[in-house]
Backbone atoms as SQL, in Angstrom:
CREATE TABLE atoms (id INTEGER PRIMARY KEY, chain TEXT, resi INTEGER, resn TEXT, atom TEXT, x REAL, y REAL, z REAL);
INSERT INTO atoms VALUES
  (1, 'A', 1, 'UNK', 'N', 4.985, -9.642, -4.645),
  (2, 'A', 1, 'UNK', 'CA', 4.778, -8.282, -5.120),
  (3, 'A', 1, 'UNK', 'C', 5.909, -7.889, -6.074),
  (4, 'A', 2, 'UNK', 'N', 7.152, -7.813, -5.567),
  (5, 'A', 2, 'UNK', 'CA', 8.279, -7.436, -6.425),
  (6, 'A', 2, 'UNK', 'C', 9.381, -8.480, -6.340),
  (7, 'A', 3, 'UNK', 'N', 9.038, -9.678, -5.922),
  (8, 'A', 3, 'UNK', 'CA', 10.033, -10.689, -5.609),
  (9, 'A', 3, 'UNK', 'C', 11.116, -10.853, -6.677),
  (10, 'A', 4, 'UNK', 'N', 10.751, -10.804, -7.943),
  (11, 'A', 4, 'UNK', 'CA', 11.730, -11.012, -8.998),
  (12, 'A', 4, 'UNK', 'C', 12.336, -9.705, -9.490),
  (13, 'A', 5, 'UNK', 'N', 11.768, -8.574, -9.100),
  (14, 'A', 5, 'UNK', 'CA', 12.183, -7.304, -9.670),
  (15, 'A', 5, 'UNK', 'C', 13.064, -6.449, -8.770),
  (16, 'A', 6, 'UNK', 'N', 13.096, -6.701, -7.474),
  (17, 'A', 6, 'UNK', 'CA', 13.854, -5.842, -6.566),
  (18, 'A', 6, 'UNK', 'C', 15.339, -5.936, -6.889),
  (19, 'A', 7, 'UNK', 'N', 15.972, -4.798, -7.153),
  (20, 'A', 7, 'UNK', 'CA', 17.412, -4.807, -7.446),
  (21, 'A', 7, 'UNK', 'C', 18.211, -5.339, -6.255),
  (22, 'A', 8, 'UNK', 'N', 19.197, -6.185, -6.519),
  (23, 'A', 8, 'UNK', 'CA', 19.996, -6.746, -5.422),
  (24, 'A', 8, 'UNK', 'C', 20.763, -5.658, -4.687),
  (25, 'A', 9, 'UNK', 'N', 21.002, -4.533, -5.336),
  (26, 'A', 9, 'UNK', 'CA', 21.758, -3.446, -4.709),
  (27, 'A', 9, 'UNK', 'C', 20.822, -2.405, -4.087),
  (28, 'A', 10, 'UNK', 'N', 19.781, -2.880, -3.418),
  (29, 'A', 10, 'UNK', 'CA', 18.872, -1.958, -2.740),
  (30, 'A', 10, 'UNK', 'C', 18.916, -2.218, -1.238),
  (31, 'A', 11, 'UNK', 'N', 18.586, -1.183, -0.482),
  (32, 'A', 11, 'UNK', 'CA', 18.552, -1.291, 0.978),
  (33, 'A', 11, 'UNK', 'C', 17.533, -0.288, 1.496),
  (34, 'A', 12, 'UNK', 'N', 17.047, -0.546, 2.681),
  (35, 'A', 12, 'UNK', 'CA', 16.115, 0.379, 3.319),
  (36, 'A', 12, 'UNK', 'C', 16.836, 1.016, 4.494),
  (37, 'A', 13, 'UNK', 'N', 16.769, 2.346, 4.535),
  (38, 'A', 13, 'UNK', 'CA', 17.409, 3.097, 5.616),
  (39, 'A', 13, 'UNK', 'C', 16.333, 3.898, 6.351),
  (40, 'A', 14, 'UNK', 'N', 16.261, 3.738, 7.646),
  (41, 'A', 14, 'UNK', 'CA', 15.321, 4.500, 8.454),
  (42, 'A', 14, 'UNK', 'C', 15.831, 5.936, 8.566),
  (43, 'A', 15, 'UNK', 'N', 15.021, 6.895, 8.128),
  (44, 'A', 15, 'UNK', 'CA', 15.409, 8.310, 8.205),
  (45, 'A', 15, 'UNK', 'C', 15.028, 8.876, 9.571),
  (46, 'A', 16, 'UNK', 'N', 13.804, 8.636, 10.002),
  (47, 'A', 16, 'UNK', 'CA', 13.384, 9.013, 11.351),
  (48, 'A', 16, 'UNK', 'C', 12.147, 8.240, 11.763),
  (49, 'A', 17, 'UNK', 'N', 11.960, 8.221, 13.075),
  (50, 'A', 17, 'UNK', 'CA', 10.817, 7.583, 13.694),
  (51, 'A', 17, 'UNK', 'C', 10.438, 8.489, 14.857),
  (52, 'A', 18, 'UNK', 'N', 9.182, 8.920, 14.904),
  (53, 'A', 18, 'UNK', 'CA', 8.787, 9.804, 16.000),
  (54, 'A', 18, 'UNK', 'C', 7.323, 9.611, 16.367),
  (55, 'A', 19, 'UNK', 'N', 7.062, 9.946, 17.602),
  (56, 'A', 19, 'UNK', 'CA', 5.715, 9.912, 18.145),
  (57, 'A', 19, 'UNK', 'C', 5.451, 11.318, 18.689),
  (58, 'A', 20, 'UNK', 'N', 4.772, 12.167, 17.896),
  (59, 'A', 20, 'UNK', 'CA', 4.589, 13.568, 18.287),
  (60, 'A', 20, 'UNK', 'C', 3.997, 13.740, 19.683),
  (61, 'A', 21, 'UNK', 'N', 3.005, 12.924, 20.038),
  (62, 'A', 21, 'UNK', 'CA', 2.379, 12.980, 21.360),
  (63, 'A', 21, 'UNK', 'C', 2.210, 11.560, 21.870),
  (64, 'A', 22, 'UNK', 'N', 2.276, 11.408, 23.169),
  (65, 'A', 22, 'UNK', 'CA', 2.078, 10.101, 23.789),
  (66, 'A', 22, 'UNK', 'C', 0.796, 9.454, 23.277),
  (67, 'A', 23, 'UNK', 'N', 0.900, 8.235, 22.769),
  (68, 'A', 23, 'UNK', 'CA', -0.265, 7.495, 22.298),
  (69, 'A', 23, 'UNK', 'C', -0.759, 7.878, 20.911),
  (70, 'A', 24, 'UNK', 'N', -0.076, 8.821, 20.247),
  (71, 'A', 24, 'UNK', 'CA', -0.521, 9.227, 18.915),
  (72, 'A', 24, 'UNK', 'C', 0.060, 8.296, 17.846),
  (73, 'A', 25, 'UNK', 'N', -0.295, 8.574, 16.641),
  (74, 'A', 25, 'UNK', 'CA', 0.178, 7.813, 15.489),
  (75, 'A', 25, 'UNK', 'C', 1.711, 7.842, 15.445),
  (76, 'A', 26, 'UNK', 'N', 2.342, 6.696, 15.297),
  (77, 'A', 26, 'UNK', 'CA', 3.790, 6.609, 15.163),
  (78, 'A', 26, 'UNK', 'C', 4.153, 6.974, 13.728),
  (79, 'A', 27, 'UNK', 'N', 5.056, 7.927, 13.544),
  (80, 'A', 27, 'UNK', 'CA', 5.451, 8.376, 12.209),
  (81, 'A', 27, 'UNK', 'C', 6.819, 7.805, 11.862),
  (82, 'A', 28, 'UNK', 'N', 6.898, 7.199, 10.686),
  (83, 'A', 28, 'UNK', 'CA', 8.146, 6.588, 10.216),
  (84, 'A', 28, 'UNK', 'C', 8.434, 7.106, 8.818),
  (85, 'A', 29, 'UNK', 'N', 9.684, 7.521, 8.604),
  (86, 'A', 29, 'UNK', 'CA', 10.127, 7.879, 7.259),
  (87, 'A', 29, 'UNK', 'C', 11.307, 6.972, 6.923),
  (88, 'A', 30, 'UNK', 'N', 11.184, 6.277, 5.808),
  (89, 'A', 30, 'UNK', 'CA', 12.228, 5.347, 5.387),
  (90, 'A', 30, 'UNK', 'C', 12.606, 5.633, 3.938),
  (91, 'A', 31, 'UNK', 'N', 13.852, 5.355, 3.628),
  (92, 'A', 31, 'UNK', 'CA', 14.395, 5.594, 2.295),
  (93, 'A', 31, 'UNK', 'C', 14.836, 4.253, 1.710),
  (94, 'A', 32, 'UNK', 'N', 14.354, 3.966, 0.520),
  (95, 'A', 32, 'UNK', 'CA', 14.826, 2.785, -0.201),
  (96, 'A', 32, 'UNK', 'C', 15.942, 3.270, -1.116),
  (97, 'A', 33, 'UNK', 'N', 17.134, 2.790, -0.865),
  (98, 'A', 33, 'UNK', 'CA', 18.317, 3.237, -1.580),
  (99, 'A', 33, 'UNK', 'C', 18.643, 2.280, -2.722),
  (100, 'A', 34, 'UNK', 'N', 18.850, 2.820, -3.920),
  (101, 'A', 34, 'UNK', 'CA', 19.253, 2.035, -5.091),
  (102, 'A', 34, 'UNK', 'C', 20.456, 2.713, -5.745),
  (103, 'A', 35, 'UNK', 'N', 21.104, 2.007, -6.655),
  (104, 'A', 35, 'UNK', 'CA', 22.314, 2.545, -7.291),
  (105, 'A', 35, 'UNK', 'C', 22.069, 3.290, -8.601),
  (106, 'A', 36, 'UNK', 'N', 20.986, 2.952, -9.302),
  (107, 'A', 36, 'UNK', 'CA', 20.766, 3.562, -10.613),
  (108, 'A', 36, 'UNK', 'C', 19.342, 4.082, -10.753),
  (109, 'A', 37, 'UNK', 'N', 19.188, 5.076, -11.580),
  (110, 'A', 37, 'UNK', 'CA', 17.878, 5.680, -11.842),
  (111, 'A', 37, 'UNK', 'C', 16.891, 4.639, -12.366),
  (112, 'A', 38, 'UNK', 'N', 17.363, 3.704, -13.195),
  (113, 'A', 38, 'UNK', 'CA', 16.467, 2.676, -13.734),
  (114, 'A', 38, 'UNK', 'C', 15.929, 1.779, -12.619),
  (115, 'A', 39, 'UNK', 'N', 16.721, 1.553, -11.582),
  (116, 'A', 39, 'UNK', 'CA', 16.266, 0.751, -10.447),
  (117, 'A', 39, 'UNK', 'C', 15.187, 1.502, -9.667),
  (118, 'A', 40, 'UNK', 'N', 15.319, 2.798, -9.600),
  (119, 'A', 40, 'UNK', 'CA', 14.320, 3.627, -8.925),
  (120, 'A', 40, 'UNK', 'C', 12.962, 3.440, -9.610),
  (121, 'A', 41, 'UNK', 'N', 12.979, 3.471, -10.931),
  (122, 'A', 41, 'UNK', 'CA', 11.747, 3.282, -11.693),
  (123, 'A', 41, 'UNK', 'C', 11.104, 1.933, -11.460),
  (124, 'A', 42, 'UNK', 'N', 11.919, 0.904, -11.289),
  (125, 'A', 42, 'UNK', 'CA', 11.403, -0.439, -11.019),
  (126, 'A', 42, 'UNK', 'C', 10.612, -0.440, -9.717),
  (127, 'A', 43, 'UNK', 'N', 11.157, 0.200, -8.680),
  (128, 'A', 43, 'UNK', 'CA', 10.497, 0.197, -7.373),
  (129, 'A', 43, 'UNK', 'C', 9.298, 1.130, -7.305),
  (130, 'A', 44, 'UNK', 'N', 9.323, 2.212, -8.055),
  (131, 'A', 44, 'UNK', 'CA', 8.193, 3.139, -8.043),
  (132, 'A', 44, 'UNK', 'C', 7.038, 2.576, -8.856),
  (133, 'A', 45, 'UNK', 'N', 7.350, 1.990, -9.990),
  (134, 'A', 45, 'UNK', 'CA', 6.318, 1.399, -10.828),
  (135, 'A', 45, 'UNK', 'C', 5.548, 2.452, -11.609),
  (136, 'A', 46, 'UNK', 'N', 4.733, 1.986, -12.526),
  (137, 'A', 46, 'UNK', 'CA', 3.958, 2.880, -13.383),
  (138, 'A', 46, 'UNK', 'C', 2.960, 3.683, -12.541),
  (139, 'A', 47, 'UNK', 'N', 3.079, 4.992, -12.630),
  (140, 'A', 47, 'UNK', 'CA', 2.175, 5.869, -11.888),
  (141, 'A', 47, 'UNK', 'C', 2.329, 5.782, -10.384),
  (142, 'A', 48, 'UNK', 'N', 3.440, 5.223, -9.896),
  (143, 'A', 48, 'UNK', 'CA', 3.669, 5.105, -8.460),
  (144, 'A', 48, 'UNK', 'C', 2.924, 3.952, -7.810),
  (145, 'A', 49, 'UNK', 'N', 2.351, 3.086, -8.630),
  (146, 'A', 49, 'UNK', 'CA', 1.531, 1.997, -8.086),
  (147, 'A', 49, 'UNK', 'C', 2.324, 1.020, -7.217),
  (148, 'A', 50, 'UNK', 'N', 3.532, 0.694, -7.640),
  (149, 'A', 50, 'UNK', 'CA', 4.297, -0.312, -6.904),
  (150, 'A', 50, 'UNK', 'C', 4.764, 0.224, -5.553),
  (151, 'A', 51, 'UNK', 'N', 5.291, 1.441, -5.511),
  (152, 'A', 51, 'UNK', 'CA', 5.758, 1.993, -4.231),
  (153, 'A', 51, 'UNK', 'C', 4.579, 2.155, -3.277),
  (154, 'A', 52, 'UNK', 'N', 3.411, 2.478, -3.804),
  (155, 'A', 52, 'UNK', 'CA', 2.214, 2.590, -2.963),
  (156, 'A', 52, 'UNK', 'C', 1.866, 1.222, -2.372),
  (157, 'A', 53, 'UNK', 'N', 1.917, 0.187, -3.202),
  (158, 'A', 53, 'UNK', 'CA', 1.618, -1.168, -2.725),
  (159, 'A', 53, 'UNK', 'C', 2.658, -1.623, -1.696),
  (160, 'A', 54, 'UNK', 'N', 3.921, -1.300, -1.945),
  (161, 'A', 54, 'UNK', 'CA', 4.986, -1.647, -0.993),
  (162, 'A', 54, 'UNK', 'C', 4.717, -0.944, 0.338),
  (163, 'A', 55, 'UNK', 'N', 4.380, 0.335, 0.276),
  (164, 'A', 55, 'UNK', 'CA', 4.113, 1.107, 1.489),
  (165, 'A', 55, 'UNK', 'C', 2.909, 0.589, 2.255),
  (166, 'A', 56, 'UNK', 'N', 1.842, 0.261, 1.545),
  (167, 'A', 56, 'UNK', 'CA', 0.628, -0.240, 2.185),
  (168, 'A', 56, 'UNK', 'C', 0.901, -1.558, 2.907),
  (169, 'A', 57, 'UNK', 'N', 1.564, -2.462, 2.214),
  (170, 'A', 57, 'UNK', 'CA', 1.862, -3.762, 2.824),
  (171, 'A', 57, 'UNK', 'C', 2.848, -3.627, 3.982),
  (172, 'A', 58, 'UNK', 'N', 3.852, -2.767, 3.808),
  (173, 'A', 58, 'UNK', 'CA', 4.843, -2.560, 4.864),
  (174, 'A', 58, 'UNK', 'C', 4.205, -1.950, 6.103),
  (175, 'A', 59, 'UNK', 'N', 3.352, -0.940, 5.901),
  (176, 'A', 59, 'UNK', 'CA', 2.681, -0.294, 7.029),
  (177, 'A', 59, 'UNK', 'C', 1.835, -1.313, 7.792),
  (178, 'A', 60, 'UNK', 'N', 1.124, -2.138, 7.061),
  (179, 'A', 60, 'UNK', 'CA', 0.291, -3.162, 7.682),
  (180, 'A', 60, 'UNK', 'C', 1.131, -4.123, 8.525),
  (181, 'A', 61, 'UNK', 'N', 2.262, -4.554, 7.991),
  (182, 'A', 61, 'UNK', 'CA', 3.161, -5.470, 8.708),
  (183, 'A', 61, 'UNK', 'C', 3.731, -4.802, 9.965),
  (184, 'A', 62, 'UNK', 'N', 4.138, -3.534, 9.841),
  (185, 'A', 62, 'UNK', 'CA', 4.691, -2.801, 10.987),
  (186, 'A', 62, 'UNK', 'C', 3.630, -2.639, 12.069),
  (187, 'A', 63, 'UNK', 'N', 2.411, -2.293, 11.669),
  (188, 'A', 63, 'UNK', 'CA', 1.323, -2.137, 12.634),
  (189, 'A', 63, 'UNK', 'C', 1.038, -3.454, 13.354),
  (190, 'A', 64, 'UNK', 'N', 1.081, -4.538, 12.617),
  (191, 'A', 64, 'UNK', 'CA', 0.860, -5.854, 13.218),
  (192, 'A', 64, 'UNK', 'C', 1.959, -6.171, 14.238),
  (193, 'A', 65, 'UNK', 'N', 3.207, -5.891, 13.885),
  (194, 'A', 65, 'UNK', 'CA', 4.335, -6.166, 14.780),
  (195, 'A', 65, 'UNK', 'C', 4.325, -5.289, 16.023),
  (196, 'A', 66, 'UNK', 'N', 3.987, -3.996, 15.852),
  (197, 'A', 66, 'UNK', 'CA', 4.036, -3.055, 16.969),
  (198, 'A', 66, 'UNK', 'C', 2.725, -2.970, 17.749),
  (199, 'A', 67, 'UNK', 'N', 1.659, -3.450, 17.145),
  (200, 'A', 67, 'UNK', 'CA', 0.367, -3.383, 17.801),
  (201, 'A', 67, 'UNK', 'C', -0.177, -1.976, 17.943),
  (202, 'A', 68, 'UNK', 'N', 0.126, -1.122, 16.971),
  (203, 'A', 68, 'UNK', 'CA', -0.365, 0.262, 17.010),
  (204, 'A', 68, 'UNK', 'C', -0.409, 0.850, 15.610),
  (205, 'A', 69, 'UNK', 'N', -1.099, 1.964, 15.462),
  (206, 'A', 69, 'UNK', 'CA', -1.247, 2.617, 14.153),
  (207, 'A', 69, 'UNK', 'C', 0.043, 3.340, 13.777),
  (208, 'A', 70, 'UNK', 'N', 0.341, 3.312, 12.465),
  (209, 'A', 70, 'UNK', 'CA', 1.591, 3.873, 11.949),
  (210, 'A', 70, 'UNK', 'C', 1.320, 4.689, 10.690),
  (211, 'A', 71, 'UNK', 'N', 2.009, 5.819, 10.576),
  (212, 'A', 71, 'UNK', 'CA', 2.066, 6.567, 9.319),
  (213, 'A', 71, 'UNK', 'C', 3.444, 6.277, 8.745),
  (214, 'A', 72, 'UNK', 'N', 3.497, 5.741, 7.532),
  (215, 'A', 72, 'UNK', 'CA', 4.761, 5.366, 6.904),
  (216, 'A', 72, 'UNK', 'C', 4.957, 6.171, 5.627),
  (217, 'A', 73, 'UNK', 'N', 6.077, 6.857, 5.562),
  (218, 'A', 73, 'UNK', 'CA', 6.452, 7.586, 4.341),
  (219, 'A', 73, 'UNK', 'C', 7.676, 6.896, 3.751),
  (220, 'A', 74, 'UNK', 'N', 7.559, 6.491, 2.496),
  (221, 'A', 74, 'UNK', 'CA', 8.664, 5.848, 1.789),
  (222, 'A', 74, 'UNK', 'C', 9.140, 6.741, 0.659),
  (223, 'A', 75, 'UNK', 'N', 10.450, 6.850, 0.518),
  (224, 'A', 75, 'UNK', 'CA', 11.017, 7.531, -0.640),
  (225, 'A', 75, 'UNK', 'C', 12.054, 6.600, -1.262),
  (226, 'A', 76, 'UNK', 'N', 12.229, 6.715, -2.554),
  (227, 'A', 76, 'UNK', 'CA', 13.246, 5.935, -3.255),
  (228, 'A', 76, 'UNK', 'C', 14.323, 6.919, -3.693),
  (229, 'A', 77, 'UNK', 'N', 15.559, 6.659, -3.279),
  (230, 'A', 77, 'UNK', 'CA', 16.666, 7.564, -3.579),
  (231, 'A', 77, 'UNK', 'C', 17.770, 6.818, -4.325),
  (232, 'A', 78, 'UNK', 'N', 18.426, 7.525, -5.217),
  (233, 'A', 78, 'UNK', 'CA', 19.540, 6.968, -5.978),
  (234, 'A', 78, 'UNK', 'C', 20.850, 7.476, -5.385),
  (235, 'A', 79, 'UNK', 'N', 21.737, 6.547, -5.078),
  (236, 'A', 79, 'UNK', 'CA', 23.079, 6.877, -4.609),
  (237, 'A', 79, 'UNK', 'C', 24.037, 6.028, -5.436),
  (238, 'A', 80, 'UNK', 'N', 24.521, 6.608, -6.493),
  (239, 'A', 80, 'UNK', 'CA', 25.358, 5.886, -7.447),
  (240, 'A', 80, 'UNK', 'C', 26.567, 5.240, -6.767),
  (241, 'A', 81, 'UNK', 'N', 26.670, 3.923, -6.943),
  (242, 'A', 81, 'UNK', 'CA', 27.824, 3.189, -6.433),
  (243, 'A', 81, 'UNK', 'C', 27.868, 3.009, -4.931),
  (244, 'A', 82, 'UNK', 'N', 26.735, 3.161, -4.242),
  (245, 'A', 82, 'UNK', 'CA', 26.762, 3.089, -2.780),
  (246, 'A', 82, 'UNK', 'C', 27.247, 1.738, -2.272),
  (247, 'A', 83, 'UNK', 'N', 27.039, 0.666, -3.027),
  (248, 'A', 83, 'UNK', 'CA', 27.474, -0.656, -2.559),
  (249, 'A', 83, 'UNK', 'C', 28.987, -0.835, -2.630),
  (250, 'A', 84, 'UNK', 'N', 29.669, 0.069, -3.319),
  (251, 'A', 84, 'UNK', 'CA', 31.130, 0.004, -3.434),
  (252, 'A', 84, 'UNK', 'C', 31.828, 1.014, -2.520),
  (253, 'A', 85, 'UNK', 'N', 31.047, 1.734, -1.735),
  (254, 'A', 85, 'UNK', 'CA', 31.576, 2.747, -0.821),
  (255, 'A', 85, 'UNK', 'C', 31.413, 2.217, 0.609),
  (256, 'A', 86, 'UNK', 'N', 32.526, 1.794, 1.225),
  (257, 'A', 86, 'UNK', 'CA', 32.477, 1.170, 2.545),
  (258, 'A', 86, 'UNK', 'C', 31.760, 2.036, 3.581),
  (259, 'A', 87, 'UNK', 'N', 31.994, 3.327, 3.545),
  (260, 'A', 87, 'UNK', 'CA', 31.362, 4.238, 4.509),
  (261, 'A', 87, 'UNK', 'C', 29.842, 4.273, 4.314),
  (262, 'A', 88, 'UNK', 'N', 29.405, 4.325, 3.074),
  (263, 'A', 88, 'UNK', 'CA', 27.965, 4.345, 2.785),
  (264, 'A', 88, 'UNK', 'C', 27.308, 3.016, 3.164),
  (265, 'A', 89, 'UNK', 'N', 27.968, 1.919, 2.883),
  (266, 'A', 89, 'UNK', 'CA', 27.443, 0.601, 3.272),
  (267, 'A', 89, 'UNK', 'C', 27.315, 0.525, 4.788),
  (268, 'A', 90, 'UNK', 'N', 28.307, 1.040, 5.505),
  (269, 'A', 90, 'UNK', 'CA', 28.260, 1.073, 6.957),
  (270, 'A', 90, 'UNK', 'C', 27.060, 1.882, 7.459),
  (271, 'A', 91, 'UNK', 'N', 26.840, 3.068, 6.845),
  (272, 'A', 91, 'UNK', 'CA', 25.704, 3.905, 7.243),
  (273, 'A', 91, 'UNK', 'C', 24.378, 3.199, 7.018),
  (274, 'A', 92, 'UNK', 'N', 24.258, 2.517, 5.908),
  (275, 'A', 92, 'UNK', 'CA', 23.007, 1.819, 5.585),
  (276, 'A', 92, 'UNK', 'C', 22.779, 0.650, 6.527),
  (277, 'A', 93, 'UNK', 'N', 23.807, -0.111, 6.808),
  (278, 'A', 93, 'UNK', 'CA', 23.632, -1.317, 7.625),
  (279, 'A', 93, 'UNK', 'C', 23.559, -1.013, 9.111),
  (280, 'A', 94, 'UNK', 'N', 24.034, 0.129, 9.542),
  (281, 'A', 94, 'UNK', 'CA', 23.992, 0.466, 10.977),
  (282, 'A', 94, 'UNK', 'C', 22.750, 1.252, 11.347),
  (283, 'A', 95, 'UNK', 'N', 22.012, 1.737, 10.375),
  (284, 'A', 95, 'UNK', 'CA', 20.858, 2.601, 10.677),
  (285, 'A', 95, 'UNK', 'C', 19.733, 1.892, 11.336);
């Protein structure tokens, strides 16, 4: 899908995961973090097509792993220089 295009300075951070009611749809919000605005455009793609495809495939994989239905919300956020900020790297890798 994006094998050659994903910026090396990207990471996925889980924002929240919740199950509003027992047995209901599991809701997940995740943030794809990049360092530059141009990298954000790469992941979103023309008309949002790429981020939609990433979300669809990711949701399918998560549902397969968990054995249940999932609502997945993905956002792409820019945090300039996050890979050079030890505290930010810690937050991303510990989430």
